[in-house]
N, C-alpha and C positions, 0 to 999 in steps of 0.2 A: 471511879478516875483515879488515877496513879496520882505518886506525890509529882513527880514530875509533869505530868500532865495539867495539875491544880496550879504549879508554877507558872506554867508556859500560860494559861487562861489569865492568870492575875497578873504577870507582865504583859500580857495584849492589850490588856484592859488598860493598864496604867500607862500605855506607851501611845495610847490614844492622843491626836494633837486635837484641842478644842481652840475655837478660836477666841482671838482676844483682839477685843476692840480697843481702837486707838483714835484719839482726836486729833486729827492733824488740821493746820491751819497753815494757809497762803494768804501771807497778808502783803509782800513783793513780788511782783513778776517781771522779768527783766526779756522782753523782746529781742533777740539779735538778728538783725537783717543789713541787707544790702540795697536798699529800695533806693532812688532817686528822692529828695526831699519831699515834693510836693506828691509822693505817695504814701507818705510814712503814714501821716494820721490816719488816711485811709486803713492802713494794713492795723494801727492803733482798734478802729472800731470793728473789723470785722473779727480779730483775735476777744476783744471783749464781747461781742456777740456770740461769740463759737464758746466761750467759758462764762456764759452768764452763771452759770450754776455755784461758780465762786463767790460769788458777790451776794451771793440771796442770805448768808448771815454774818457777814465780816466784810469791813470795807481794805479793797486792794489796792495800793500803790501801786500802778504800771509804769514802764518806764522802757525807752528805745535806745539801743545801742547797734552802731552801726554806722557805714557810709559806705557810698556808691565803690568808691576806688577798692581794689584788693585790701582785705585788712588780713594782719599778721595773725595766727592761730596764739602768737603770745599775748597779743591786745585783746581776745577774745578772752581767753583764759582771766588773763589780770582784771578786764570789767565784773568778769564772775565773782574774783575775789573782793573787790571792792565794793560792790553789790550786795553781794550775799542774799540773793533770792529765795525764796522758795518753792522757786519754778521757774524753766527757762522755756522759752518759745522760739522758736527758730520754724525752717521748713527746708526741705530737700536741697541740695547741689546750693547751699549757700556759698557765697563768693567761685563757683563752679560752672565750666562752661558745657557739663557734660549733660545735660537738660534732659536731650535726647536719647540718651543711653542709659539702659536698664538694667544696668550691672554693679551699682552703689550709692551710696550716701553722699559722698563729696566727701575729701580729706575734713574740713572743718567740722563736719558734722559726727564723723569716727572720732575725732580726739575728743568732742564735746563729751557726747555719749560717755565715752569712758576717763576721762582725766579729771571729771567733775563728780560729786556725791550728790549733786542736785538733781531731781528729777528733772529729764528733757521732754517737752511736748514737739515733735514733728510733725508740721503740717505739709500736705501736699505740696509740689509744684505752683506757685502762684502763676497768673496770668499779668504779666509785667504791665502789659498792654491796658488791663480793665482786671482790678483786683475783683471787681463784682460778678466777675466769672470763675465761680467755684462752687464746691457742692457742699461747702461748710455750711451745718444748720445750727445744732446744738449738740449735747450729750443723752440724748436723750436712749439710746441704746449702746452699752457701754460691753466690754469683753477682756475678762483676766486670764491671760495665756502663762502656762507656767508647763516645765517637764517635771514641777512634782508640788501638786497643789496643797496637799495637805501640810497645813503649818506655815503657808506663806502668808503670815497675818500683815506684814505692811503692805502686800501686792494688793489684797482683798480691801485693805482699808482704804487704799489711795484712790483704788476703782469706785469704791461706794461715795467719795467725796466726790468725785467726777461724773455721778450721774445722775441726770435730773430728776428732779422733782416727779413725781408719776411715771418715769424713766424705767428700764430691766436693765440691770447688773446680772450677763451670764457667766459663768465659773465655769470654764472649760479646760479639761485635763485627757490628753489624748495618750495611750499608752503604744510605745513603739512596737506594732505588730510583727515588723519583721525580726527586731532583737527577742521577740517573745518567740518566734516560731523557732528561730534557731537555740534555744535553749530546750524546747521541748524536742528538738531534733536531738539533742542532745541524753534529754531523760528517756528518751525511745531506744536508745541505745543501752540503757543498764535494764538486765535479765527481771531482777527482784520489783522493778517499778510499773505498776498500770500506766500507760502513758496515755489514755484518756478520761483517768481519773485524775492524773496530776496535772493535765492540760485544764481542765474545768476548775480544780481546785486552785491552783496557780492564780487564773484569770479573775475568778472572783476576789481572791484577796487583793488583787491588783487594783481590782477597780471599786473595792471596798474602801479602804482607806481615805479616798478620794469624797467617795460619795458620804460616807459619814461627816467627813470635814466640814461639806457643802450644807449638813443638816445643822452642825454648829453655827456655822457663818450666818444661816437663814434666822436661827432662834436670836442670836445674839444682834443680828444687824435689824432687827423688829424693834429693837430698843432705843439704836442709836442714831438710826435710819429709816424711820417706818414709813416714810412717804416715796420707796422704790420697790421693786420685784425683785424677787432672789430666783435665777432661774441656771439650771446646770447642763452642761455638755459632757458627758463623763462616757469612754469608749476605748477599744482596742483598735489600732486602724496604721495610717500611714499619718503623721502629724502634717505636715505639708501641706497635701492635698485638701486633707478633713478640714485643717484651721480656714483654710481658703475657702472652700464649701460653706463652713458654718459662720464667716464672715458675711459670706453673700448672702445665705438663707436668711440670717436675722438682721442684714442691714445695717450693721453694725456703724455707728458714728467715733466711737475712738473704742482704740485697740490699747491693752496696759501691758507690758511685759517688764521683766529684769533682763538687764544686759550685762550686770557686773556677775564676774566670775573669779573666785580667789584662786582656782588653778590655772589661768591663764590672762594675755592681755587682751586678747578677741574677745568679742560680745559675746555672752552666756545662751549654751542651747542653740533654740532653734528663733531665738530673737534677732538675729541678723539676716538671716534667708528670708525670713519673712519679712522682714523690714525693707530689704531690698523688693521684693515680689510684688508688696502691698503697697502699689505708689500713689493709691487715691484715697487711702485710709489715714488719715489723722493717727499718729502713735504718742502714748505715753512710755517715756522709756524711763526705769529706776534703777 
């Protein structure tokens, strides 16, 4: 092995991301809603039942904010600032009459997920005539989705925290096949490179990092969360359709994603298109 090869080998080994466990405490939950007062206790009961995992090891303070009439976004953000919750819970199309239109989450939700640093749990639209008419059960099947799994410690830690005892946490990472194919097409135009070999090695490298990271997660989470199972879904494909298929296949109760992006005001990566399309899946937006 040449000196350069040895250096590269040592560098690659040192650059590997190992999962870092972090104990996250959620002691205060703020539920932002626009329901009539007569339904607010029912909503609280519904949310507490769905998030029963949070009260397994700690006492949680639950607080409701909101009113039936249109609430200004400023008032909503002020309530978040004053209450300083560890988690915000709300639902699609808060203070919005576009419930029947599948083109967004509503202005209040768009601002809430981007203007605060607090994680936001977004529930599916509620049947205001009968809150019991919903598909919410618990968080037995949780999936973490990201553009770059290796090194996303916070995403994994939150996902593990929300996974019910005896439940399964799926760590999902799909490399974009369209982007991969475009680069391989460019490689094929370079005479000195073997396209088939390059394709195989690049694909293997792209999938190895998240696979190694999952093994690191599995090893460390067995100590901090010994009662949950860890599975992985790693591959090359179409992110939107593959994620949708995985969510349906594993009957996911809660999807966990990042929304923040340092380079833009809009939601990060695949977060917004997934959030818009997965109308019946609860979403934890970090």
